[in-house]
N, C-alpha and C positions, 0 to 999 in steps of 0.2 A: 758722148753728150755735149750739148748747145750751153753758150753761153747763160742762157736764161733758166736751164736745167739745173746749172751748178749754181747758180742764186739764190733759187727757191730751196735746193737742198741746204743751202748755209744758213739761208734764214729760218728754215723748220729748227733744226739744229740747235742754234743759238737760241729761239727764242723756248725750244723744249727746254735745255737745260738752266735757261732761267729761272722758271716757272717750276721746273721738279724739284729745285734744292730747298726753298723752303716747305712745298710741301712734304716733300721726304722728312723735314725735321718734325713736323706734324704725325707722321706715320708712324714714325718711331716714336711717339708720347701715347699715340693710343696705342700701341703695341704692350709697353712696359708699363703702363697703367697710371701714367702721369699727368694728371689731369686738374683742371681747378676745382676745388670743393663743389661748386654748384653742379657741375657738370656729373658727380658722383651721385649727391642728391637728386637730380632731376633721372638719374638711370634706375635708382634702388627700386622704385614702387613697380617698374619692368622685371626687373630680376625676380621680386616677391612673389610678382604673377608668378613669371617661370619655374620657380619651387628652388632658386639655387642665391646662388650668393657673390659677390663680384671677387671676392677672396679665397670662392670655393674651388680650387684647380683642378684638372682631371689628368690621368692616365691616357696615354694615345689609344688604348682600347673605349675606354670612357669615351674619348672627344670622337674618335672615327663611330663610334653607337649613336651618338647625339645627332652628328652631322647628316651620317647616312636615313634617319628618322624623320630629321627635319626635312630634308628635300624627298623624299617619300612620299612624304605627307604631302609637299609642293605638288609632286605630280599630279595626285589623287585631285586636289582643289582646281588645277589649270586644265585637268581633261575635263570635270564636272561642269564648270564653267560655261565651255565651250559646248560640249551637250546639253547645255540648258539654253542660251542664250536667248532662244526666242521666246524664252517666257520670263528674260531677267527685261529690268531700265534699258533705259539709256542705247535706242535701237532702235535711231529715227529709219533707218534705211530698209527697218525688217528682215534683217538678218535671220537664216536659218539654225537649225542646229548645225553645228560641224557634223561632220561624217566619225564614224568610229577610229578610223584607221588614220587620220588624218589627225583628229583631235588625241590620240595617243602618241604620234610622232610629234605636233608640237608639245606638246605638257613637255615630254623627255628635252626637248631643245632645246625650251628658254629655261626648265632650271637646271640643266647641265651647262649653262652660259655659250651652247651652241648658236640657237637661234636661228637655226636653217629653217625654211621657210617654202612650204610645198602649195601653198595658196598664195592669193592676191587679195591681202590684206584690207584693201578698199571694198574687197566685194565678198567678204567672208567674215571677217570679224563687227561685231559691236562696238561702239564707245565704251562700254562695260567690260566688256573682254579684254577689249584691248588694254583698260588702264587695270582694272582689278587684277586680272589672270596676267597678261604678257608683262604692263609695266613694272608691278611688283617684284614679279620674277626678275627681271633686269635688273632689280636693286640686292634680292637675294640672293641671286649667283653668283654675282660681283662681288657681294658680302664672303661668300663662302672662301670664295678663290682667295680675298685677299686674309681671311683667319688661317687657313691651310699656312700659308706661308709664315703668318706671325706665330705660327706652332713652329715649323722647323727656325727659325730667329732665335725661338727659345732654347731648344734640342742644342742648337748649338753654344748658346750662353751660360744654359745651365750648369751647375757643379752638383750633379750626381740626385739629383730631386728625381727623377724621375716622371714628373709632371710637365704638362705642354702650355698648362692656361684654359681656359674654361670656354668652351664652344658660344655659349649662349652669352657669354659677356663680350667676348668678340664679333660676332654676328652683330649686337646690339650697335656697341661705340661706333665701329665700320659705319651701319648703314645712316646711324645717326649723328654721326659727328665729321665725318668724310663723305660718304656720297648725296648724301642729302643736300647740305650746305653747296656743294660742286655745280648739282642739279639745276639747283633751285635757281642759283646767277646765271649758269648757262641757257636756263630754258627763258629765262626773260630776257637774255640777251638775242634769242633765236628769235620769237615771237618781236622784238623787235625789229628785226629784220626781214620779218614778212612770213615767217616760219607760224601755220593755223594754229590756231588755238581755240577753239571753241565748242559749242555740243549741238550747232547748226544742223540744221536736215540738209540733205546734197542738196548743191545747187544748179538747176535747168538757166542754162545761158545760152544766146544766141551768137555763133560763130561768124568772125568778119569773112571767113568764105565758105562757100558750098561744099561741103564734104560727101563727097562721092565715091561709094562702094559696093560691094558683092554680097548679097545674103542668099538664104537658101530659099525655093521657091516654097511655097505652102498651098496645097489642094484645097478643096473644100470643105475637108473636114479637119482641115488646119495641121495634118501632117505633112513632114517635108516629101516633096516628090522627087523621084530617083530616077535614071536614066536605065538604060538596059544592062550597065556595068554595077549597079547598085550603090553607084555615085550622088551625091545631092545635086540638083539642079538648081543653080545660080541664076537670080535677075538683077538687074541693076537697081539702085537705091541710093536714096540722098539724102542728106539731115543739112538744118542750119542750127541746129541746137549741139550741146555738147554736156553730161554732167559731169559736173565737179564735186568732187569729194570733200568733204569738211571732216574735223574731228578734233581732238585734243592732242594734236600732233607736236607741240614743242616741248611739251613735258616728258613725251617718249622718248624726243629726238637727244633730250639732252642724258640722261641715261643710258640711252644706247650707244653713244660715244666714249661717255667717261667709263660705263661700266664695259669696256669691251663686246659687247653684247652683238650689236649688229644687224639686229630684226626690224626692220623699216616697216612705219605706219600703213605706206605705200610698197604696190607691188615693185618699182622698178628702182625701190629704197632712195638713197641720196642722188641720184641722177635725178628726181623729183623737184620740182622748184618750191612746191610746199615744205619741202623737208631741209631741200640746201639751196636757197635763191641765189646766191651770187660767190664770188670769189673770196671773200674773207669768211663767210660761213663757213666755206668748202675747206681754208686754211685753219679755222679754229676748231673745225669737226678733224681733221687731221691731229690737231695738236691734242684735245681731250682723250682720241683714243689711247696717245703712247704716255698720257700727264702720268696715271698712277703707275706703270709699270714702272717707267725710269724713277719715279721718284721713292718706289720700293727698294730699288738697290742703294740711294742714300740712306735709306731707313736701315737698311740691311747692314750697311757699314757702322752706324752709330749704334745698334744692338748688337754688335758680337764688339764693340770698342775697338774696331781699327775703319776707318774712314777709307783706306786703300782698299778694302774687301770689296766694298760698295763700286767704285770706281771702276775695279779691274772687273767686273762682270758686267759694268754700262761700258765699257770699252769696247769686250768681246760683243757685245749684242752690236753696238753701233756700226763695229768693222762688215758686219757681215748684213747688217741693212743697209750700208752706203755700197756695199758689192753690189747685190741684189737691183738696187737703183741704178746703178751703172750698168747693168746687165736689160734691166727691162726697157729703160728710157729709147737705147737707138735701134732697139729692135721693132720698137714700135714707129720711131720716126721714119726708118728704111721705108717702111710699108710692104705691101704686095707685088712681088716682083712679077706675077704673071699677068695685072692688070698692066703693064709698058706694052708687050705686045700687041694689047688689043688698042692701043692709040689713046689710052684713057691717062698714060703720064705725059704732057705736053713739055714738060721741065727736058733742058739739055745733060742732065744728071742721070745716075740711075736711081733716084730718089725721086718717091712722088711729092708733089708740093704739097705738106702738109701732113704728110707721112700717112701711117695706118689711122684712120679718120671713123671707121665702119664699129659701131658701137660707144663711141664715147661723145661727152653732150661740148657741143659747139663752145659753151658757154665757158668750158675749163681747159680744153685742148690736149694734146699728149703730156706735156711737163706734169701736168696737174693730175690728173686721169692716172698715168702709171704710178708717181708718187704715191697716190692716194691707193692704189693696187698692191704696193709693197707694203704700205703701213698698215691697210686691212688685214693682208694674210701673214704679216711676222705677228700681230700683235692679235691674232684667234678675235677678231671682232666681226668680220662678214660683210660690214656695210660697204657697199659700192655705189662709185659715183661713173662707173663705165661697166658695161657688159664685158667680163674676162673670156666669155666664149668667143667674142671676135676678135681679140688679141693674136698677134701673131704665132705662129708654136713655139717658138723659144720665149716672146713676151709672155704666152701663158702657159709655161711651163715654167718659171720664177714664182707667181703664186702657189702652184703644186709645190715645189720645190718647198717653199718657207715654213708651207706646212707640215710639210713630209718631216722636216728638220724636230718635230716635236712640237712647235709654238713656241722656241724660247728665245726668239730674237724678239723683245721686247715682252713679246706676247701676253697674254691675257693677262685682266688683273688679278695679282699670285699667282695666278698659273705659270705665266712666262716666268718668274724669276724661282719661283721651287723646280721647275723641271731644268733651267740651267742651273742651277746646284745641285741637280741630282748628277749632271755631266760634270760639275765639277768636282765633285764624288769619286768620280769616274775617273777622270784625269789626275786625280792626286793617288790613286788605286796605280794606274798604269808608270806614271813617272816613280811609284814606290818601287815598282818592280825591277826599273832600269838600273834604279840608284843602289838595291838592295836593302832595304828601310823599310820598316811597318808604315804605310803611309800615314799620317796625319792631316786633317784640315780643319783651320781653328782651334787647334789645340785639341781634338777629339780623335783619337785614334780609329780608323777605318778597317775595320776586320770582316771576316766571312759573313757575318749575320748582316750586316750595311750592305756588304757587294751583292749578295742574292736580293732582297730588298731593291736595290739600285736593277738589278739587269730585269727583275720584274717589270719594276718601273719605266726603263726604257722599252721592253719588249712589248709591251701590252695594244699601244697602237700601230707598230708595224703589221703585227699577227691580227690586228682589226683591219686593216686595210688593204693587206694585200689579199685576206682569206674573203673578206667580204666583195670584193674586185672581182675572184676567182667565179666566187658563189654568182653574182651580178651580171657577169659575161657569159658563163655558160646556162642561166636560166632565161628560158624565152620571156618571161615577162621581164627579167631585167634590160636584154639586150632591144626588147621593144620600145625601150623607155629614150632609146640615142635619137636624135633629129639626124644626124650625119654618117655614114656609112665608114670603117675602116678605120684609121688610127686616130683619126678627131673622137669620132666616137666611144673609140677606148677610153680618150680623154677625158670625154665628161664623165663617164661611169669612174676613173679613175680618181679625178678631182673629186667628185662628190662622196668616198669613201673616205679620203683623205679629209675634207671638211667635216666629215661629221665624224670620226676619230678623235680628230685633234680638236673637235668644241669650237670650227670656226664660223661654219655657217655661210659662207658665200658658196656661189655654183658657178659651173659654164652650163647657162640657163638651156644650154639645147637640150638637156636631160629632163623629157617629164617626169618627175619624180613625184609626183603626187598620186599614186594608185597603190593599191592594199600591200604590192610585193615592197616596192622603195620605203613606203611609211614605215612598213613592220623592220625591214633590214637595218635601214637608216637609225630608226628609233634607240633599238637594241645595240647597234655601233655605238651611238653616241653616248647610253647611258655604261657600258663599259669604257670607255675612252675616258669619259671624266672621273668615273670611282673607281675604275680599275688601274689607275694611278694614286690618285689622292690616298687610297688607304695603305700602299708599299709607304708613300711619302710620310705620313703619320706615323707609321712604323718606325721610320728611320729616326723620327725625330724623337721618337719615345725612346730607343736605343740609344741617339746621342744624350740626351736631357738624362740617362743615368751613367754615362760615364764620366769618368775626373777629366777636368780641362788640364791640361800639364801645358807646362811653360814651354816655351820656344827656347830651342838651343843653338849652339852655334851649327848641327848640323839638320835643323830643318829646315825642311824646304819650301821656299817662299811661295806664298800664292798668291803675292799681287806681283804687278811690274809686264811690262811686254813678253817676258817671256813666257810668263803664265799664259797671259791674253791668248798668245796664239797657241800655246799648248791646250788651252780652254776651247777656241775655235777649231782645233783639226780633231779635235774629240767629237765635236759635235756634228763636223761634216766627216769626219770619218765612218762613227757610229750610225750616228741619226739618219745621214743617207744614203750608206752604201746598200742596206736594204730594198730599195726602190731605184736602184740602177736598172735592174731588167726592166721594169716595169714602164719607167719613164723611155726604156729606148725605144720601147712598143708602141708607145703613146705620142707624145710631143716630137721626138727624136725623128723618128720615122715620118712623121708629116713636115718635119723642117726639110729635111733630104727632098720631100715629093716636090717642096715648095721651092726649092734650088738645086734643081738638076745640075751633076757636074758636068752633064755633056751637052 
């Protein structure tokens, strides 16, 4: 990597740690309920409205039922708002109802914190839908993920209680005292930097240049004229105007990043200057994505009474993240070797001047684009400031791999840490087999029941990714959506299923996924990928909460320090990645070999 790339990475990690530490302290207080008295009084009416109380704890099955019912209701509300948006207010562009299959996909997508978008936001969703359906779920889906990891914290810290908290209390406190304050501050900053925040109608403006293009020629009856091959006849046209979309963007952009949601107000997401105006907003958007996931590691250490445990998990995440940045950046800096024989490369070296800039914003360049790509796919955010479909084969493989690891490298808010803790449980079990001891983690014995649930939680997403990819490849409606033949087309499908099952939401944009086939398939995969992991995680939390917390002895394996960091990393790589090696070989690996022939 270049010196500037190393500098950007170092600056990012330094600022991240400095910001995450105090937030981690606050998150630990939210989890344990140690709040000022005025906050408790403010919450009380909300709990009475929900028919619960702050001191009414739930066992894991009650917690899971409340979570699933709440999110199922969210899917219904988001679906109906899309279908009815033509009759609802705040629709200055006159958006019509979203199609049933797209509404189904989008409802599950935003409720599951995936934010997969098969549509163009500025030409599909009204302001009302963007705010009341999508932005609201950005808050609630993020709060759900944090609530689950709070429940797991309590499972480790509890002493034979069998309860893991109250879902309604958790989701209220997380939304009101964490997500809302952070989002308000960030939204005000973004608006000050030029991110749009209004309810104006779309603006028709005069362009500086005449825009020339081709469009289908219409006959006297207003229908498209076609040639003998049934292809539309094109005619030259030009325009001196452009329509600029408006809307309440800054408010949605803030929670989009802070909640690791990723769904953009505009079709091109954070490449759009109305969402991401300059290098400062770009840096702080990257920081916002990792802020809560990193802070939760510090909160975890405080909740279990050992700060070293939080640092250990954070160290494992940081090592994998850094390696991913080191892998992707040189791949994009080298560029496309097929351009050199065409005379495009005028340099004396094998590198293109500027590297592979296809699909990247000139405002940000390769270093900031590749760092953003790693952050957004490591953190299950899915926001993009460059088009991943235009990356080199190995450059594009890095985001795929980060998703396929289970989104545990920082990961989504809450979901990243509870995913990594599942791998930590597996790591201590493997270590226990090696040394002939019953495995323990944080004073809790890891036995057969916990390992069965751990296996389910780890295997859900690989099954969904590989089975879904196989179905899409074999189905005519699936293969028809690819924009490229051969291995890159396969990579587009593999990326989509990896993104959906692991609740990321980014895409190789060459895949035309807004079809009944993909909207249905990906919707099902997103729901199962989210809640098929959450339910066993909550069951593990309940099982751990019922166990006595054992005292550490001389024979207890330490779960902190460099040795356990590398044991945890090894478990993530071996267990999380090996399932996908054949699929990766068929896609990005083969494409790389075609790009760089050996003869």
